[in-house]
All heavy atoms as atom14 arrays in JSON, in Angstrom:
{
  "sequence": "MNTLKVFFDLSDVGKNVFYRFRWVNTRNQPGEWSEVVQATIP",
  "atom14_mask": [
    [1, 1, 1, 1, 1, 1, 1, 1, 0, 0, 0, 0, 0, 0],
    [1, 1, 1, 1, 1, 1, 1, 1, 0, 0, 0, 0, 0, 0],
    [1, 1, 1, 1, 1, 1, 1, 0, 0, 0, 0, 0, 0, 0],
    [1, 1, 1, 1, 1, 1, 1, 1, 0, 0, 0, 0, 0, 0],
    [1, 1, 1, 1, 1, 1, 1, 1, 1, 0, 0, 0, 0, 0],
    [1, 1, 1, 1, 1, 1, 1, 0, 0, 0, 0, 0, 0, 0],
    [1, 1, 1, 1, 1, 1, 1, 1, 1, 1, 1, 0, 0, 0],
    [1, 1, 1, 1, 1, 1, 1, 1, 1, 1, 1, 0, 0, 0],
    [1, 1, 1, 1, 1, 1, 1, 1, 0, 0, 0, 0, 0, 0],
    [1, 1, 1, 1, 1, 1, 1, 1, 0, 0, 0, 0, 0, 0],
    [1, 1, 1, 1, 1, 1, 0, 0, 0, 0, 0, 0, 0, 0],
    [1, 1, 1, 1, 1, 1, 1, 1, 0, 0, 0, 0, 0, 0],
    [1, 1, 1, 1, 1, 1, 1, 0, 0, 0, 0, 0, 0, 0],
    [1, 1, 1, 1, 0, 0, 0, 0, 0, 0, 0, 0, 0, 0],
    [1, 1, 1, 1, 1, 1, 1, 1, 1, 0, 0, 0, 0, 0],
    [1, 1, 1, 1, 1, 1, 1, 1, 0, 0, 0, 0, 0, 0],
    [1, 1, 1, 1, 1, 1, 1, 0, 0, 0, 0, 0, 0, 0],
    [1, 1, 1, 1, 1, 1, 1, 1, 1, 1, 1, 0, 0, 0],
    [1, 1, 1, 1, 1, 1, 1, 1, 1, 1, 1, 1, 0, 0],
    [1, 1, 1, 1, 1, 1, 1, 1, 1, 1, 1, 0, 0, 0],
    [1, 1, 1, 1, 1, 1, 1, 1, 1, 1, 1, 0, 0, 0],
    [1, 1, 1, 1, 1, 1, 1, 1, 1, 1, 1, 0, 0, 0],
    [1, 1, 1, 1, 1, 1, 1, 1, 1, 1, 1, 1, 1, 1],
    [1, 1, 1, 1, 1, 1, 1, 0, 0, 0, 0, 0, 0, 0],
    [1, 1, 1, 1, 1, 1, 1, 1, 0, 0, 0, 0, 0, 0],
    [1, 1, 1, 1, 1, 1, 1, 0, 0, 0, 0, 0, 0, 0],
    [1, 1, 1, 1, 1, 1, 1, 1, 1, 1, 1, 0, 0, 0],
    [1, 1, 1, 1, 1, 1, 1, 1, 0, 0, 0, 0, 0, 0],
    [1, 1, 1, 1, 1, 1, 1, 1, 1, 0, 0, 0, 0, 0],
    [1, 1, 1, 1, 1, 1, 1, 0, 0, 0, 0, 0, 0, 0],
    [1, 1, 1, 1, 0, 0, 0, 0, 0, 0, 0, 0, 0, 0],
    [1, 1, 1, 1, 1, 1, 1, 1, 1, 0, 0, 0, 0, 0],
    [1, 1, 1, 1, 1, 1, 1, 1, 1, 1, 1, 1, 1, 1],
    [1, 1, 1, 1, 1, 1, 0, 0, 0, 0, 0, 0, 0, 0],
    [1, 1, 1, 1, 1, 1, 1, 1, 1, 0, 0, 0, 0, 0],
    [1, 1, 1, 1, 1, 1, 1, 0, 0, 0, 0, 0, 0, 0],
    [1, 1, 1, 1, 1, 1, 1, 0, 0, 0, 0, 0, 0, 0],
    [1, 1, 1, 1, 1, 1, 1, 1, 1, 0, 0, 0, 0, 0],
    [1, 1, 1, 1, 1, 0, 0, 0, 0, 0, 0, 0, 0, 0],
    [1, 1, 1, 1, 1, 1, 1, 0, 0, 0, 0, 0, 0, 0],
    [1, 1, 1, 1, 1, 1, 1, 1, 0, 0, 0, 0, 0, 0],
    [1, 1, 1, 1, 1, 1, 1, 0, 0, 0, 0, 0, 0, 0]
  ],
  "atom14_positions": [
    [[8.84, -1.29, 0.34], [7.66, -2.19, 0.26], [6.47, -1.33, -0.12], [6.24, -0.24, 0.38], [7.46, -2.77, 1.65], [6.26, -3.71, 1.69], [6.2, -4.69, 3.15], [5.05, -3.74, 4.12], [0.0, 0.0, 0.0], [0.0, 0.0, 0.0], [0.0, 0.0, 0.0], [0.0, 0.0, 0.0], [0.0, 0.0, 0.0], [0.0, 0.0, 0.0]],
    [[5.67, -1.85, -1.04], [4.4, -1.21, -1.46], [3.29, -1.76, -0.63], [3.27, -2.88, -0.23], [4.16, -1.45, -2.92], [5.19, -0.74, -3.78], [5.69, 0.31, -3.41], [5.51, -1.33, -4.89], [0.0, 0.0, 0.0], [0.0, 0.0, 0.0], [0.0, 0.0, 0.0], [0.0, 0.0, 0.0], [0.0, 0.0, 0.0], [0.0, 0.0, 0.0]],
    [[2.27, -0.97, -0.44], [1.08, -1.38, 0.28], [-0.16, -1.2, -0.58], [-0.26, -0.19, -1.33], [0.88, -0.46, 1.56], [2.07, -0.62, 2.36], [-0.31, -0.9, 2.33], [0.0, 0.0, 0.0], [0.0, 0.0, 0.0], [0.0, 0.0, 0.0], [0.0, 0.0, 0.0], [0.0, 0.0, 0.0], [0.0, 0.0, 0.0], [0.0, 0.0, 0.0]],
    [[-1.03, -2.1, -0.53], [-2.34, -2.08, -1.28], [-3.46, -2.12, -0.26], [-3.44, -3.02, 0.6], [-2.42, -3.28, -2.23], [-3.77, -3.42, -2.9], [-3.98, -2.3, -3.95], [-3.86, -4.79, -3.62], [0.0, 0.0, 0.0], [0.0, 0.0, 0.0], [0.0, 0.0, 0.0], [0.0, 0.0, 0.0], [0.0, 0.0, 0.0], [0.0, 0.0, 0.0]],
    [[-4.3, -1.17, -0.32], [-5.51, -1.16, 0.54], [-6.72, -1.4, -0.32], [-6.9, -0.74, -1.34], [-5.65, 0.16, 1.3], [-4.61, 0.33, 2.36], [-4.86, 1.6, 3.14], [-3.8, 1.81, 4.19], [-4.08, 2.99, 5.03], [0.0, 0.0, 0.0], [0.0, 0.0, 0.0], [0.0, 0.0, 0.0], [0.0, 0.0, 0.0], [0.0, 0.0, 0.0]],
    [[-7.58, -2.28, 0.11], [-8.79, -2.6, -0.62], [-9.95, -2.42, 0.34], [-9.91, -2.97, 1.46], [-8.8, -4.07, -1.18], [-10.1, -4.34, -1.93], [-7.58, -4.3, -2.07], [0.0, 0.0, 0.0], [0.0, 0.0, 0.0], [0.0, 0.0, 0.0], [0.0, 0.0, 0.0], [0.0, 0.0, 0.0], [0.0, 0.0, 0.0], [0.0, 0.0, 0.0]],
    [[-10.99, -1.72, -0.06], [-12.15, -1.45, 0.83], [-13.36, -2.2, 0.24], [-13.58, -2.24, -0.94], [-12.44, 0.05, 0.91], [-11.29, 0.83, 1.5], [-10.33, 1.39, 0.67], [-11.18, 0.95, 2.82], [-9.25, 2.08, 1.23], [-10.1, 1.68, 3.43], [-9.15, 2.22, 2.58], [0.0, 0.0, 0.0], [0.0, 0.0, 0.0], [0.0, 0.0, 0.0]],
    [[-14.09, -2.8, 1.14], [-15.29, -3.54, 0.78], [-16.52, -2.97, 1.49], [-16.42, -2.34, 2.53], [-15.14, -5.0, 1.19], [-14.0, -5.71, 0.46], [-12.77, -5.84, 1.11], [-14.21, -6.18, -0.8], [-11.72, -6.47, 0.44], [-13.13, -6.88, -1.45], [-11.94, -6.98, -0.85], [0.0, 0.0, 0.0], [0.0, 0.0, 0.0], [0.0, 0.0, 0.0]],
    [[-17.69, -3.24, 0.9], [-18.95, -2.89, 1.56], [-19.28, -3.86, 2.65], [-18.85, -5.01, 2.66], [-20.11, -2.88, 0.53], [-19.95, -1.79, -0.52], [-19.47, -0.69, -0.17], [-20.36, -2.08, -1.69], [0.0, 0.0, 0.0], [0.0, 0.0, 0.0], [0.0, 0.0, 0.0], [0.0, 0.0, 0.0], [0.0, 0.0, 0.0], [0.0, 0.0, 0.0]],
    [[-20.09, -3.44, 3.63], [-20.53, -4.34, 4.71], [-21.26, -5.55, 4.13], [-21.2, -6.62, 4.72], [-21.43, -3.58, 5.66], [-20.73, -2.61, 6.58], [-21.74, -1.85, 7.46], [-19.76, -3.35, 7.52], [0.0, 0.0, 0.0], [0.0, 0.0, 0.0], [0.0, 0.0, 0.0], [0.0, 0.0, 0.0], [0.0, 0.0, 0.0], [0.0, 0.0, 0.0]],
    [[-21.91, -5.42, 3.03], [-22.62, -6.57, 2.4], [-21.64, -7.66, 1.91], [-22.09, -8.74, 1.63], [-23.51, -6.1, 1.24], [-22.72, -5.53, 0.22], [0.0, 0.0, 0.0], [0.0, 0.0, 0.0], [0.0, 0.0, 0.0], [0.0, 0.0, 0.0], [0.0, 0.0, 0.0], [0.0, 0.0, 0.0], [0.0, 0.0, 0.0], [0.0, 0.0, 0.0]],
    [[-20.34, -7.36, 1.82], [-19.37, -8.33, 1.42], [-18.78, -9.2, 2.55], [-18.04, -10.1, 2.23], [-18.19, -7.65, 0.67], [-18.64, -6.95, -0.66], [-19.55, -7.52, -1.25], [-18.13, -5.91, -0.94], [0.0, 0.0, 0.0], [0.0, 0.0, 0.0], [0.0, 0.0, 0.0], [0.0, 0.0, 0.0], [0.0, 0.0, 0.0], [0.0, 0.0, 0.0]],
    [[-19.13, -8.89, 3.74], [-18.59, -9.59, 4.92], [-18.85, -11.09, 4.73], [-19.97, -11.49, 4.43], [-19.14, -9.05, 6.25], [-18.76, -9.96, 7.37], [-18.64, -7.66, 6.46], [0.0, 0.0, 0.0], [0.0, 0.0, 0.0], [0.0, 0.0, 0.0], [0.0, 0.0, 0.0], [0.0, 0.0, 0.0], [0.0, 0.0, 0.0], [0.0, 0.0, 0.0]],
    [[-17.83, -11.91, 4.94], [-17.96, -13.39, 4.85], [-17.75, -13.95, 3.52], [-17.65, -15.14, 3.37], [0.0, 0.0, 0.0], [0.0, 0.0, 0.0], [0.0, 0.0, 0.0], [0.0, 0.0, 0.0], [0.0, 0.0, 0.0], [0.0, 0.0, 0.0], [0.0, 0.0, 0.0], [0.0, 0.0, 0.0], [0.0, 0.0, 0.0], [0.0, 0.0, 0.0]],
    [[-17.64, -13.1, 2.46], [-17.39, -13.57, 1.16], [-15.87, -13.8, 0.91], [-15.06, -13.24, 1.62], [-17.85, -12.57, 0.1], [-19.37, -12.36, 0.08], [-19.77, -11.32, -0.98], [-21.22, -11.12, -0.98], [-21.57, -10.08, -1.96], [0.0, 0.0, 0.0], [0.0, 0.0, 0.0], [0.0, 0.0, 0.0], [0.0, 0.0, 0.0], [0.0, 0.0, 0.0]],
    [[-15.56, -14.69, 0.01], [-14.14, -14.94, -0.35], [-13.69, -13.99, -1.43], [-14.5, -13.62, -2.29], [-13.97, -16.36, -0.82], [-14.2, -17.36, 0.28], [-13.83, -17.11, 1.44], [-14.77, -18.52, -0.03], [0.0, 0.0, 0.0], [0.0, 0.0, 0.0], [0.0, 0.0, 0.0], [0.0, 0.0, 0.0], [0.0, 0.0, 0.0], [0.0, 0.0, 0.0]],
    [[-12.46, -13.6, -1.39], [-11.86, -12.75, -2.42], [-10.57, -13.4, -2.82], [-9.88, -14.11, -2.03], [-11.64, -11.32, -1.85], [-10.7, -11.32, -0.68], [-11.16, -10.36, -2.91], [0.0, 0.0, 0.0], [0.0, 0.0, 0.0], [0.0, 0.0, 0.0], [0.0, 0.0, 0.0], [0.0, 0.0, 0.0], [0.0, 0.0, 0.0], [0.0, 0.0, 0.0]],
    [[-10.2, -13.26, -4.1], [-9.02, -13.87, -4.67], [-8.18, -12.84, -5.29], [-8.69, -11.97, -6.06], [-9.44, -14.98, -5.71], [-10.26, -16.06, -5.14], [-11.62, -15.92, -5.04], [-9.66, -17.22, -4.64], [-12.41, -16.94, -4.46], [-10.41, -18.22, -4.09], [-11.84, -18.05, -4.05], [0.0, 0.0, 0.0], [0.0, 0.0, 0.0], [0.0, 0.0, 0.0]],
    [[-6.88, -12.87, -5.11], [-5.95, -11.9, -5.63], [-4.81, -12.57, -6.43], [-4.38, -13.64, -6.02], [-5.27, -11.04, -4.52], [-6.23, -10.27, -3.68], [-6.59, -10.72, -2.41], [-6.72, -9.08, -4.1], [-7.44, -9.98, -1.57], [-7.56, -8.24, -3.32], [-7.94, -8.76, -2.06], [-8.75, -8.06, -1.3], [0.0, 0.0, 0.0], [0.0, 0.0, 0.0]],
    [[-4.33, -11.9, -7.43], [-3.09, -12.24, -8.08], [-2.35, -10.93, -8.3], [-2.9, -9.92, -8.6], [-3.35, -12.92, -9.45], [-3.85, -14.31, -9.28], [-3.94, -15.01, -10.58], [-2.62, -15.44, -10.98], [-2.36, -15.96, -12.14], [-3.27, -16.15, -13.06], [-1.1, -16.34, -12.44], [0.0, 0.0, 0.0], [0.0, 0.0, 0.0], [0.0, 0.0, 0.0]],
    [[-1.02, -10.99, -8.12], [-0.23, -9.79, -8.2], [0.89, -9.96, -9.24], [1.31, -11.06, -9.55], [0.42, -9.44, -6.83], [-0.6, -9.3, -5.76], [-0.92, -10.3, -4.88], [-1.25, -8.03, -5.61], [-1.84, -10.17, -3.9], [-2.15, -7.86, -4.61], [-2.47, -8.93, -3.74], [0.0, 0.0, 0.0], [0.0, 0.0, 0.0], [0.0, 0.0, 0.0]],
    [[1.39, -8.83, -9.69], [2.58, -8.82, -10.55], [3.22, -7.47, -10.44], [2.62, -6.47, -10.28], [2.27, -9.18, -12.0], [1.5, -8.14, -12.76], [0.91, -8.61, -14.06], [1.93, -8.97, -15.05], [1.62, -9.35, -16.24], [0.34, -9.42, -16.68], [2.53, -9.66, -17.11], [0.0, 0.0, 0.0], [0.0, 0.0, 0.0], [0.0, 0.0, 0.0]],
    [[4.55, -7.53, -10.58], [5.33, -6.28, -10.53], [5.4, -5.65, -11.94], [5.37, -6.38, -12.92], [6.77, -6.59, -10.05], [6.86, -6.91, -8.62], [7.03, -8.13, -8.09], [6.76, -6.04, -7.54], [7.03, -8.12, -6.75], [6.85, -6.79, -6.32], [6.54, -4.67, -7.37], [6.83, -6.25, -5.07], [6.48, -4.13, -6.13], [6.64, -4.91, -5.0]],
    [[5.49, -4.34, -11.97], [5.78, -3.68, -13.24], [7.04, -2.79, -12.98], [7.0, -2.0, -12.03], [4.55, -2.8, -13.63], [4.88, -2.03, -14.93], [3.33, -3.65, -13.84], [0.0, 0.0, 0.0], [0.0, 0.0, 0.0], [0.0, 0.0, 0.0], [0.0, 0.0, 0.0], [0.0, 0.0, 0.0], [0.0, 0.0, 0.0], [0.0, 0.0, 0.0]],
    [[8.05, -2.95, -13.79], [9.3, -2.23, -13.56], [9.19, -0.77, -14.05], [8.13, -0.35, -14.57], [10.5, -2.97, -14.14], [10.53, -2.97, -15.61], [9.91, -2.21, -16.32], [11.31, -3.94, -16.21], [0.0, 0.0, 0.0], [0.0, 0.0, 0.0], [0.0, 0.0, 0.0], [0.0, 0.0, 0.0], [0.0, 0.0, 0.0], [0.0, 0.0, 0.0]],
    [[10.29, -0.06, -13.92], [10.28, 1.38, -14.27], [10.12, 1.6, -15.82], [9.87, 2.7, -16.21], [11.56, 2.06, -13.77], [12.67, 1.37, -14.35], [11.61, 2.05, -12.28], [0.0, 0.0, 0.0], [0.0, 0.0, 0.0], [0.0, 0.0, 0.0], [0.0, 0.0, 0.0], [0.0, 0.0, 0.0], [0.0, 0.0, 0.0], [0.0, 0.0, 0.0]],
    [[10.33, 0.55, -16.61], [10.08, 0.66, -18.04], [8.75, 0.16, -18.47], [8.45, -0.08, -19.61], [11.18, -0.1, -18.78], [12.55, 0.55, -18.62], [13.61, -0.29, -19.23], [13.72, -1.51, -18.37], [14.71, -2.3, -18.36], [15.72, -2.17, -19.19], [14.72, -3.36, -17.56], [0.0, 0.0, 0.0], [0.0, 0.0, 0.0], [0.0, 0.0, 0.0]],
    [[7.86, 0.04, -17.41], [6.5, -0.43, -17.64], [6.37, -1.82, -18.19], [5.43, -2.19, -18.92], [5.71, 0.57, -18.53], [4.21, 0.54, -18.19], [3.84, 0.25, -17.1], [3.43, 0.83, -19.2], [0.0, 0.0, 0.0], [0.0, 0.0, 0.0], [0.0, 0.0, 0.0], [0.0, 0.0, 0.0], [0.0, 0.0, 0.0], [0.0, 0.0, 0.0]],
    [[7.37, -2.7, -17.89], [7.38, -4.07, -18.32], [6.85, -4.92, -17.17], [7.44, -4.9, -16.09], [8.78, -4.52, -18.71], [9.33, -3.73, -19.88], [10.82, -4.01, -20.03], [11.6, -4.17, -19.12], [11.22, -4.12, -21.33], [0.0, 0.0, 0.0], [0.0, 0.0, 0.0], [0.0, 0.0, 0.0], [0.0, 0.0, 0.0], [0.0, 0.0, 0.0]],
    [[5.79, -5.69, -17.38], [5.25, -6.55, -16.3], [6.07, -7.76, -16.09], [6.68, -8.33, -16.98], [3.88, -6.88, -16.85], [3.97, -6.84, -18.3], [4.99, -5.77, -18.62], [0.0, 0.0, 0.0], [0.0, 0.0, 0.0], [0.0, 0.0, 0.0], [0.0, 0.0, 0.0], [0.0, 0.0, 0.0], [0.0, 0.0, 0.0], [0.0, 0.0, 0.0]],
    [[6.01, -8.25, -14.86], [6.75, -9.45, -14.52], [5.76, -10.66, -14.45], [4.64, -10.54, -14.97], [0.0, 0.0, 0.0], [0.0, 0.0, 0.0], [0.0, 0.0, 0.0], [0.0, 0.0, 0.0], [0.0, 0.0, 0.0], [0.0, 0.0, 0.0], [0.0, 0.0, 0.0], [0.0, 0.0, 0.0], [0.0, 0.0, 0.0], [0.0, 0.0, 0.0]],
    [[6.21, -11.73, -13.86], [5.35, -12.91, -13.75], [4.23, -12.68, -12.79], [4.32, -11.92, -11.82], [6.21, -14.11, -13.24], [7.41, -14.47, -14.1], [6.97, -15.28, -15.24], [6.06, -16.09, -15.13], [7.58, -15.14, -16.34], [0.0, 0.0, 0.0], [0.0, 0.0, 0.0], [0.0, 0.0, 0.0], [0.0, 0.0, 0.0], [0.0, 0.0, 0.0]],
    [[3.1, -13.41, -12.97], [2.01, -13.36, -12.08], [2.3, -14.2, -10.82], [2.98, -15.24, -10.92], [0.76, -13.93, -12.68], [0.1, -12.93, -13.63], [0.14, -13.0, -15.0], [-0.7, -11.79, -13.34], [-0.58, -11.92, -15.56], [-1.12, -11.22, -14.53], [-1.12, -11.28, -12.09], [-1.88, -10.07, -14.55], [-1.92, -10.13, -12.15], [-2.3, -9.55, -13.37]],
    [[1.8, -13.74, -9.7], [1.98, -14.54, -8.45], [0.99, -15.7, -8.41], [0.13, -15.82, -9.26], [1.71, -13.63, -7.25], [0.32, -13.32, -7.13], [0.0, 0.0, 0.0], [0.0, 0.0, 0.0], [0.0, 0.0, 0.0], [0.0, 0.0, 0.0], [0.0, 0.0, 0.0], [0.0, 0.0, 0.0], [0.0, 0.0, 0.0], [0.0, 0.0, 0.0]],
    [[1.14, -16.5, -7.37], [0.16, -17.54, -7.14], [-1.11, -16.84, -6.68], [-1.09, -15.73, -6.24], [0.64, -18.5, -6.01], [1.87, -19.3, -6.4], [1.59, -20.25, -7.55], [0.52, -20.85, -7.57], [2.5, -20.43, -8.43], [0.0, 0.0, 0.0], [0.0, 0.0, 0.0], [0.0, 0.0, 0.0], [0.0, 0.0, 0.0], [0.0, 0.0, 0.0]],
    [[-2.26, -17.54, -6.78], [-3.49, -16.98, -6.3], [-3.52, -16.95, -4.76], [-3.14, -17.92, -4.12], [-4.7, -17.83, -6.79], [-5.99, -17.3, -6.24], [-4.72, -17.8, -8.32], [0.0, 0.0, 0.0], [0.0, 0.0, 0.0], [0.0, 0.0, 0.0], [0.0, 0.0, 0.0], [0.0, 0.0, 0.0], [0.0, 0.0, 0.0], [0.0, 0.0, 0.0]],
    [[-3.91, -15.82, -4.16], [-4.06, -15.66, -2.73], [-5.56, -15.51, -2.45], [-6.22, -14.65, -3.09], [-3.27, -14.44, -2.25], [-3.42, -14.26, -0.78], [-1.79, -14.55, -2.6], [0.0, 0.0, 0.0], [0.0, 0.0, 0.0], [0.0, 0.0, 0.0], [0.0, 0.0, 0.0], [0.0, 0.0, 0.0], [0.0, 0.0, 0.0], [0.0, 0.0, 0.0]],
    [[-6.03, -16.34, -1.5], [-7.47, -16.19, -1.12], [-7.57, -15.72, 0.31], [-6.77, -15.97, 1.17], [-8.09, -17.57, -1.2], [-9.58, -17.53, -0.78], [-10.12, -18.88, -0.37], [-9.49, -19.89, -0.5], [-11.28, -18.82, 0.2], [0.0, 0.0, 0.0], [0.0, 0.0, 0.0], [0.0, 0.0, 0.0], [0.0, 0.0, 0.0], [0.0, 0.0, 0.0]],
    [[-8.61, -14.86, 0.52], [-8.89, -14.4, 1.87], [-10.41, -14.3, 2.03], [-11.13, -14.2, 1.05], [-8.27, -13.0, 2.06], [0.0, 0.0, 0.0], [0.0, 0.0, 0.0], [0.0, 0.0, 0.0], [0.0, 0.0, 0.0], [0.0, 0.0, 0.0], [0.0, 0.0, 0.0], [0.0, 0.0, 0.0], [0.0, 0.0, 0.0], [0.0, 0.0, 0.0]],
    [[-10.88, -14.3, 3.28], [-12.29, -14.1, 3.55], [-12.4, -12.7, 4.12], [-11.66, -12.3, 5.03], [-12.77, -15.16, 4.58], [-12.55, -16.45, 4.0], [-14.24, -14.98, 4.9], [0.0, 0.0, 0.0], [0.0, 0.0, 0.0], [0.0, 0.0, 0.0], [0.0, 0.0, 0.0], [0.0, 0.0, 0.0], [0.0, 0.0, 0.0], [0.0, 0.0, 0.0]],
    [[-13.35, -11.98, 3.67], [-13.56, -10.6, 4.11], [-14.17, -10.65, 5.52], [-15.18, -11.23, 5.74], [-14.52, -9.82, 3.14], [-13.89, -9.85, 1.75], [-14.79, -8.43, 3.65], [-14.85, -9.37, 0.62], [0.0, 0.0, 0.0], [0.0, 0.0, 0.0], [0.0, 0.0, 0.0], [0.0, 0.0, 0.0], [0.0, 0.0, 0.0], [0.0, 0.0, 0.0]],
    [[-13.41, -10.02, 6.49], [-13.86, -10.13, 7.87], [-15.05, -9.19, 8.17], [-15.3, -8.25, 7.5], [-12.65, -9.62, 8.66], [-11.83, -8.82, 7.73], [-12.19, -9.31, 6.33], [0.0, 0.0, 0.0], [0.0, 0.0, 0.0], [0.0, 0.0, 0.0], [0.0, 0.0, 0.0], [0.0, 0.0, 0.0], [0.0, 0.0, 0.0], [0.0, 0.0, 0.0]]
  ]
}
């Protein structure tokens, strides 16, 4: 399992953030995009 850490400034607290992910294989070929994931910065 891979982990992604994203750091935000204190001024971003309460804002919404949107992510989309995709895998890239060992031959550097990208896969399909994921659905959009939304979160609020705590």
